[in-house]
C-alpha positions as CSV (number, residue, x, y, z in Angstrom):
1,X,-57.2,-50.5,20.4
2,X,-56.2,-53.7,18.5
3,X,-57.0,-52.2,15.3
4,X,-56.1,-48.6,16.2
5,X,-52.6,-49.7,17.1
6,X,-52.5,-51.7,13.7
7,X,-53.7,-48.3,11.6
8,X,-51.0,-46.3,13.3
9,X,-48.1,-48.7,12.2
10,X,-49.0,-48.8,9.0
11,X,-49.5,-45.1,8.9
12,X,-46.1,-44.7,10.2
13,X,-44.5,-47.2,7.5
14,X,-46.1,-45.3,5.3
15,X,-45.0,-42.1,6.1
16,X,-41.6,-43.8,6.5
17,X,-41.3,-45.1,2.5
18,X,-42.6,-41.4,1.4
19,X,-39.6,-39.9,3.6
20,X,-37.4,-42.4,2.6
21,X,-38.0,-42.0,-1.2
22,X,-37.8,-38.0,-0.5
23,X,-34.5,-38.2,1.5
24,X,-32.2,-41.3,0.7
25,X,-28.8,-41.3,1.7
26,X,-26.2,-38.9,-0.3
27,X,-22.8,-40.9,-0.3
28,X,-19.8,-38.3,-1.1
29,X,-15.8,-38.9,-0.9
30,X,-13.0,-36.5,-0.2
31,X,-9.5,-37.1,-0.7
32,X,-7.4,-36.6,2.8
33,X,-4.5,-37.3,2.3
34,X,-1.5,-38.0,-0.3
35,X,1.8,-39.5,0.9
36,X,4.7,-38.2,-0.6
37,X,3.2,-35.6,-2.1
38,X,4.4,-35.1,-4.7
39,X,4.8,-38.4,-6.1
40,X,7.5,-39.6,-7.8
41,X,7.4,-42.0,-10.9
42,X,8.0,-45.3,-9.8
43,X,7.7,-45.3,-6.3
44,X,4.2,-46.5,-4.2
45,X,2.5,-43.8,-2.7
46,X,-0.9,-44.2,-0.3
47,X,-4.2,-42.2,-1.2
48,X,-6.8,-41.6,2.1
49,X,-10.2,-40.9,1.1
50,X,-13.0,-40.4,3.5
51,X,-16.3,-41.6,2.4
52,X,-19.2,-39.7,3.7
53,X,-22.9,-39.6,4.1
54,X,-24.9,-36.9,3.6
55,X,-28.3,-37.9,3.7
56,X,-30.9,-37.9,6.1
57,X,-31.4,-42.0,6.4
58,X,-28.7,-44.5,7.0
59,X,-26.4,-45.6,4.1
60,X,-26.6,-49.9,3.9
61,X,-24.0,-52.0,2.0
62,X,-21.7,-49.0,1.3
63,X,-18.8,-50.0,-1.2
64,X,-16.1,-48.4,-2.8
65,X,-13.8,-49.0,-6.0
66,X,-10.6,-47.6,-6.6
67,X,-10.3,-47.3,-10.9
68,X,-6.5,-46.1,-11.7
69,X,-5.6,-45.6,-15.2
70,X,-1.8,-44.7,-16.2
71,X,0.1,-43.8,-14.4
72,X,-1.8,-45.1,-11.9
73,X,-2.1,-49.0,-10.3
74,X,-3.3,-51.0,-7.9
75,X,-0.5,-52.7,-5.9
76,X,-0.4,-56.4,-6.4
77,X,-2.5,-57.9,-3.8
78,X,-4.7,-55.3,-3.0
79,X,-8.4,-55.0,-3.7
80,X,-9.8,-52.5,-5.7
81,X,-13.3,-52.9,-4.0
82,X,-13.8,-52.4,-0.4
83,X,-16.8,-52.9,1.6
84,X,-17.2,-50.0,4.4
85,X,-20.8,-51.6,5.8
86,X,-23.0,-48.7,6.5
87,X,-22.5,-45.5,7.2
88,X,-25.1,-43.4,10.1
89,X,-27.2,-40.5,8.3
90,X,-25.0,-37.1,8.1
91,X,-22.3,-39.7,8.8
92,X,-19.6,-36.8,8.0
93,X,-16.5,-35.7,9.7
94,X,-15.2,-37.9,12.3
95,X,-18.4,-40.3,11.6
96,X,-17.2,-40.8,8.0
97,X,-15.4,-43.9,7.1
98,X,-11.3,-43.4,5.9
99,X,-10.8,-46.2,3.6
100,X,-6.8,-46.4,2.3
101,X,-5.0,-47.8,-1.0
102,X,-1.5,-48.4,-1.7
103,X,-1.2,-47.4,-5.5
104,X,2.0,-47.4,-7.9
105,X,3.0,-44.6,-10.0
106,X,4.2,-45.9,-13.1
107,X,8.3,-45.3,-14.1
108,X,7.2,-43.4,-17.1
109,X,4.7,-41.2,-15.3
110,X,5.0,-37.7,-16.9
111,X,5.4,-34.8,-14.3
112,X,2.3,-33.1,-13.8
113,X,-1.5,-33.4,-12.3
114,X,-2.9,-36.6,-12.6
115,X,-6.7,-38.0,-12.6
116,X,-7.9,-40.9,-10.4
117,X,-11.5,-41.7,-9.7
118,X,-13.6,-43.6,-7.1
119,X,-16.7,-45.2,-7.2
120,X,-19.6,-46.1,-5.1
121,X,-22.5,-48.3,-4.8
122,X,-24.9,-49.0,-1.7
123,X,-28.3,-50.8,-0.7
124,X,-30.3,-47.9,-2.9
125,X,-27.8,-48.4,-5.8
126,X,-26.9,-51.3,-7.7
127,X,-25.0,-49.6,-10.3
128,X,-21.2,-47.6,-9.6
129,X,-21.6,-44.4,-8.9
130,X,-18.9,-41.8,-9.6
131,X,-17.9,-38.8,-7.5
132,X,-15.4,-36.4,-9.2
133,X,-11.9,-36.9,-10.3
134,X,-9.0,-36.3,-7.4
135,X,-5.7,-35.0,-8.5
136,X,-2.5,-36.7,-8.1
137,X,0.9,-34.1,-8.2
138,X,3.5,-36.3,-9.6
139,X,6.9,-35.1,-10.1
140,X,10.2,-36.5,-10.9
141,X,12.7,-36.6,-8.0
142,X,14.7,-34.0,-10.1
143,X,14.2,-32.3,-12.9
144,X,17.1,-33.3,-15.4
145,X,18.1,-30.0,-18.1
146,X,21.1,-30.9,-18.7
147,X,24.0,-29.6,-21.3
148,X,24.3,-32.2,-23.6
149,X,27.2,-30.7,-26.0
150,X,28.8,-27.4,-26.8
151,X,29.8,-26.8,-30.4
152,X,32.0,-24.0,-31.3
153,X,32.6,-22.9,-35.3
154,X,35.6,-22.5,-35.5
155,X,36.8,-24.6,-32.5
156,X,39.3,-22.0,-31.3
157,X,39.0,-18.6,-31.7
158,X,41.6,-16.0,-32.4
159,X,42.0,-12.9,-30.7
160,X,40.0,-10.7,-32.5
161,X,37.8,-13.1,-34.4
162,X,34.0,-14.3,-34.1
163,X,32.8,-17.7,-33.1
164,X,29.4,-18.9,-33.2
165,X,28.8,-20.7,-30.3
166,X,26.1,-23.4,-29.8
167,X,24.8,-24.6,-26.2
168,X,22.8,-28.1,-26.6
169,X,20.4,-28.7,-23.9
170,X,18.8,-32.3,-23.5
171,X,15.4,-32.6,-21.2
172,X,16.2,-36.0,-20.0
173,X,12.9,-36.1,-17.2
174,X,9.6,-37.4,-18.4
175,X,7.4,-34.1,-18.8
176,X,8.1,-31.0,-20.9
177,X,10.1,-27.7,-19.9
178,X,9.1,-24.3,-20.2
179,X,10.8,-20.3,-20.7
180,X,14.4,-22.0,-20.6
181,X,16.5,-19.0,-20.4
182,X,20.3,-19.9,-21.1
183,X,23.3,-17.1,-19.7
184,X,26.4,-16.9,-20.2
185,X,28.5,-15.0,-17.3
186,X,31.4,-13.2,-19.7
187,X,32.1,-10.6,-16.7
188,X,35.5,-12.1,-16.4
189,X,36.6,-13.4,-19.4
190,X,37.8,-11.5,-22.8
191,X,35.2,-12.9,-24.7
192,X,31.9,-10.8,-26.0
193,X,28.5,-11.7,-27.5
194,X,28.1,-9.8,-31.1
195,X,24.9,-8.8,-32.4
196,X,23.1,-9.7,-29.5
197,X,22.9,-10.2,-25.8
198,X,24.7,-13.0,-23.3
199,X,21.0,-14.8,-23.0
200,X,19.0,-16.7,-24.8
201,X,15.6,-18.0,-24.2
202,X,14.0,-21.3,-25.4
203,X,9.8,-21.7,-25.2
204,X,9.8,-25.2,-24.2
205,X,12.0,-28.7,-24.5
206,X,9.9,-31.7,-24.5
207,X,10.4,-35.1,-22.7
208,X,13.8,-36.2,-24.1
209,X,14.0,-33.7,-27.1
210,X,17.4,-31.6,-27.3
211,X,18.0,-28.0,-28.3
212,X,20.0,-25.6,-28.5
213,X,20.8,-21.8,-27.6
214,X,23.1,-20.4,-30.2
215,X,25.2,-17.4,-29.3
216,X,27.6,-15.1,-31.6
217,X,30.6,-14.4,-29.8
218,X,34.1,-12.5,-30.1
219,X,37.2,-12.9,-28.6
220,X,38.9,-9.7,-27.4
221,X,41.6,-8.3,-29.4
222,X,44.1,-8.7,-26.5
223,X,42.7,-12.2,-25.3
224,X,45.2,-14.1,-24.5
225,X,45.5,-18.0,-25.6
226,X,44.1,-20.6,-23.7
227,X,41.2,-22.4,-22.2
228,X,38.4,-19.9,-21.1
229,X,35.7,-21.5,-18.6
230,X,32.5,-19.7,-18.7
231,X,29.7,-19.7,-16.2
232,X,26.2,-20.9,-17.4
233,X,23.1,-20.2,-15.7
234,X,19.8,-22.2,-16.9
235,X,16.5,-21.5,-15.4
236,X,13.3,-23.1,-16.3
237,X,9.6,-24.0,-15.3
238,X,7.9,-27.5,-14.8
239,X,4.6,-28.1,-15.9
240,X,3.3,-28.0,-12.4
241,X,5.0,-24.4,-12.7
242,X,7.9,-24.7,-9.9
243,X,10.7,-23.1,-11.1
244,X,14.2,-23.8,-11.3
245,X,17.8,-22.8,-11.6
246,X,21.0,-24.6,-12.2
247,X,24.6,-23.6,-12.8
248,X,26.8,-25.1,-14.9
249,X,30.2,-24.1,-16.7
250,X,31.8,-24.6,-20.9
251,X,35.1,-24.0,-22.1
252,X,36.1,-22.3,-24.9
253,X,39.3,-22.2,-26.6
254,X,41.3,-19.0,-27.7
255,X,44.0,-19.4,-29.7
256,X,45.5,-18.8,-33.2
257,X,47.5,-21.5,-35.4
258,X,51.2,-20.3,-34.9
259,X,52.8,-18.5,-37.6
260,X,56.5,-19.6,-37.1
261,X,59.1,-18.3,-40.1
262,X,62.9,-19.5,-39.6
263,X,65.6,-18.5,-41.6
264,X,69.3,-17.5,-41.9
265,X,70.2,-14.4,-40.0
266,X,74.0,-14.7,-40.3
267,X,77.2,-17.0,-40.8
268,X,80.8,-16.4,-41.5
269,X,81.1,-19.7,-43.4
270,X,81.7,-18.7,-47.1
271,X,83.5,-21.3,-49.0
272,X,84.1,-25.2,-49.3
273,X,86.7,-26.4,-46.3
274,X,85.2,-23.5,-43.9
275,X,84.6,-23.9,-40.0
276,X,82.3,-21.7,-39.0
277,X,79.0,-20.7,-37.5
278,X,75.6,-20.3,-38.7
279,X,72.8,-18.3,-36.5
280,X,69.5,-19.5,-37.5
281,X,66.5,-16.9,-36.8
282,X,63.2,-17.7,-35.7
283,X,60.7,-15.3,-35.6
284,X,56.8,-16.0,-34.3
285,X,54.7,-13.5,-36.4
286,X,51.4,-15.1,-34.9
287,X,48.8,-13.8,-32.5
288,X,49.6,-16.5,-29.8
289,X,52.9,-17.7,-28.0
290,X,54.8,-20.8,-28.4
291,X,56.7,-22.6,-26.2
292,X,58.7,-25.5,-25.7
293,X,60.2,-24.2,-29.0
294,X,63.4,-26.9,-30.2
295,X,65.2,-26.5,-33.0
296,X,67.1,-29.7,-34.7
297,X,69.9,-29.7,-37.2
298,X,69.4,-32.8,-39.3
299,X,72.4,-34.3,-41.4
300,X,73.5,-32.7,-44.1
301,X,75.0,-33.9,-47.1
302,X,78.5,-32.2,-48.0
303,X,78.9,-31.0,-44.4
304,X,79.1,-32.3,-41.0
305,X,78.0,-30.6,-37.2
306,X,80.5,-29.7,-35.2
307,X,79.3,-29.9,-31.8
308,X,75.9,-30.1,-30.7
309,X,72.9,-30.2,-33.6
310,X,70.2,-29.2,-31.2
311,X,69.5,-25.6,-29.8
312,X,66.5,-25.4,-27.5
313,X,64.5,-21.8,-27.4
314,X,61.9,-22.5,-25.1
315,X,58.8,-19.8,-25.1
316,X,58.5,-17.5,-27.8
317,X,56.4,-14.4,-26.9
318,X,53.9,-13.4,-30.2
319,X,55.7,-10.7,-32.2
320,X,59.4,-11.8,-31.0
321,X,62.3,-13.6,-32.3
322,X,65.2,-15.8,-31.0
323,X,68.1,-17.5,-32.4
324,X,70.0,-20.5,-32.9
325,X,73.5,-21.5,-33.4
326,X,75.3,-24.2,-34.7
327,X,79.1,-24.8,-35.5
328,X,79.6,-26.3,-39.1
329,X,82.6,-27.7,-41.0
330,X,81.9,-27.4,-44.8
331,X,83.7,-30.6,-46.5
332,X,82.9,-31.1,-50.3
333,X,80.2,-28.8,-51.0
334,X,80.1,-27.0,-54.0
335,X,78.0,-24.0,-54.4
336,X,75.4,-24.7,-51.1
337,X,75.0,-26.2,-48.2
338,X,71.2,-27.4,-47.8
339,X,70.3,-27.4,-43.7
340,X,67.3,-29.4,-43.0
341,X,66.1,-28.4,-39.8
342,X,63.3,-29.7,-37.7
343,X,61.4,-27.0,-35.4
344,X,58.9,-28.7,-32.6
345,X,56.8,-26.6,-30.3
346,X,53.5,-26.3,-28.8
347,X,51.2,-23.3,-28.8
348,X,49.3,-22.1,-25.7
349,X,46.6,-24.8,-26.0
350,X,49.3,-27.5,-25.5
351,X,48.8,-28.5,-29.4
352,X,52.1,-29.8,-31.0
353,X,53.5,-28.6,-34.2
354,X,56.6,-29.7,-36.5
355,X,58.1,-27.3,-39.1
356,X,60.5,-29.3,-41.9
357,X,62.5,-26.4,-42.9
358,X,65.4,-26.5,-45.6
359,X,67.5,-23.0,-45.8
360,X,70.2,-22.7,-48.2
361,X,73.4,-21.8,-47.1
362,X,75.2,-20.0,-50.1
363,X,79.0,-20.9,-50.9
364,X,81.6,-18.4,-53.0
365,X,84.8,-19.0,-54.4
366,X,87.7,-18.0,-52.7
367,X,88.1,-14.5,-54.7
368,X,84.4,-14.3,-54.4
369,X,84.6,-15.1,-50.8
370,X,87.0,-11.7,-50.3
371,X,84.6,-9.9,-50.8
372,X,83.0,-10.7,-47.1
373,X,86.3,-11.7,-45.5
374,X,89.8,-10.5,-45.8
375,X,91.0,-13.9,-46.2
376,X,88.3,-15.6,-47.5
377,X,87.0,-17.6,-44.1
378,X,86.9,-15.2,-41.3
379,X,85.8,-11.6,-40.0
380,X,87.1,-9.1,-42.4
381,X,90.4,-8.2,-41.4
382,X,90.2,-4.4,-43.0
383,X,86.8,-4.2,-41.1
384,X,89.0,-5.1,-38.3
385,X,91.5,-2.5,-39.1
386,X,89.2,0.0,-39.1
387,X,87.6,-0.3,-35.8
388,X,90.7,-0.5,-34.3
389,X,92.1,2.5,-35.9
390,X,88.8,4.5,-35.5
391,X,89.3,3.5,-31.8
392,X,92.7,4.9,-31.2
393,X,91.7,7.9,-33.3
394,X,88.7,8.5,-30.6
395,X,90.8,7.8,-27.7
396,X,93.7,10.9,-29.0
397,X,91.0,13.3,-29.2
398,X,89.5,12.7,-25.9
399,X,92.9,12.7,-24.5
400,X,94.1,15.7,-26.3
401,X,90.5,17.6,-24.7
402,X,91.5,16.8,-21.1
403,X,95.0,17.9,-21.5
404,X,93.4,21.5,-23.1
405,X,91.2,21.8,-19.8
406,X,94.0,21.6,-17.6
């Protein structure tokens, strides 16, 4: 019996050895949780793995190691190698062992999907064995694609004129953006695209790169001068396939350099020693309105201003005119009086303008002045008499007709 027992044990050990060699332990690992998901650059994430034994016998002295590469690293003080002891045969699901790691995501981590490696060894395997890499999603907290600057050539668009407008976008994120669409909403402004649409596409913008969307635009002929706010919509996709849409506003300036002309409209000053008025005519020939216009008569050689030397005109619309009147006494000028004027105003966009103008007031001899005035200095007497006579004749005829009707 003893001999039989020894033989039985020997057969059992041989069978067990053969069985074990044919059906070893089979270790597998799965990533069961990433918190948070997706991860953000610069933060710490927790990764939980379930280690299972799909083999037909116990896996003894199991060790696992997380092998992170950029943009991941083990939190300082934490161990990359973990000993988890034994896992029973067919130790799967709840019978497996959960191993958790705290991992730092590099602050310069690009958005996208990155891989991390876990490996193991046990009593049967003295060398590390890697399982298939696990994917970790990384995405910035906000995908920063901003309008960096807007360049308009020319800077100010005159009504009816064209301008090339360049909208430069900069990618401040750590990963590229693709299918970037820039769309201008021109429905409520007096600007229209020329030769193309109000929508432009940029295929991709790499991290920290700037690219521009260019538009050919025209201000409508009846556009009112001023600053126009144009809504802009920017839509794009990141490397993870997530879509974004951002709204912004750019400002464009409509207007033109004012075209103001100044001249003498009329005067009753013809000779030296005369006291009278000079009426200055100011014409706005440009396409933009002007405002806060003030006309100042500077010191005059050979004459002096009687009363105020300034005349405030205020607003002067495009294709309109106004007048400024000054009273002068001509002291010792002979042939002409030079009238130095300083004209100041703003355009519709509050740009300041100054014009220094010198107007020539011609003087005549007493005999020549009689051609313009009966006494050489005032309104012509003969013209006054003619007006009075004409008025009297008209009144006489009107009264006579009334008497005939009666």
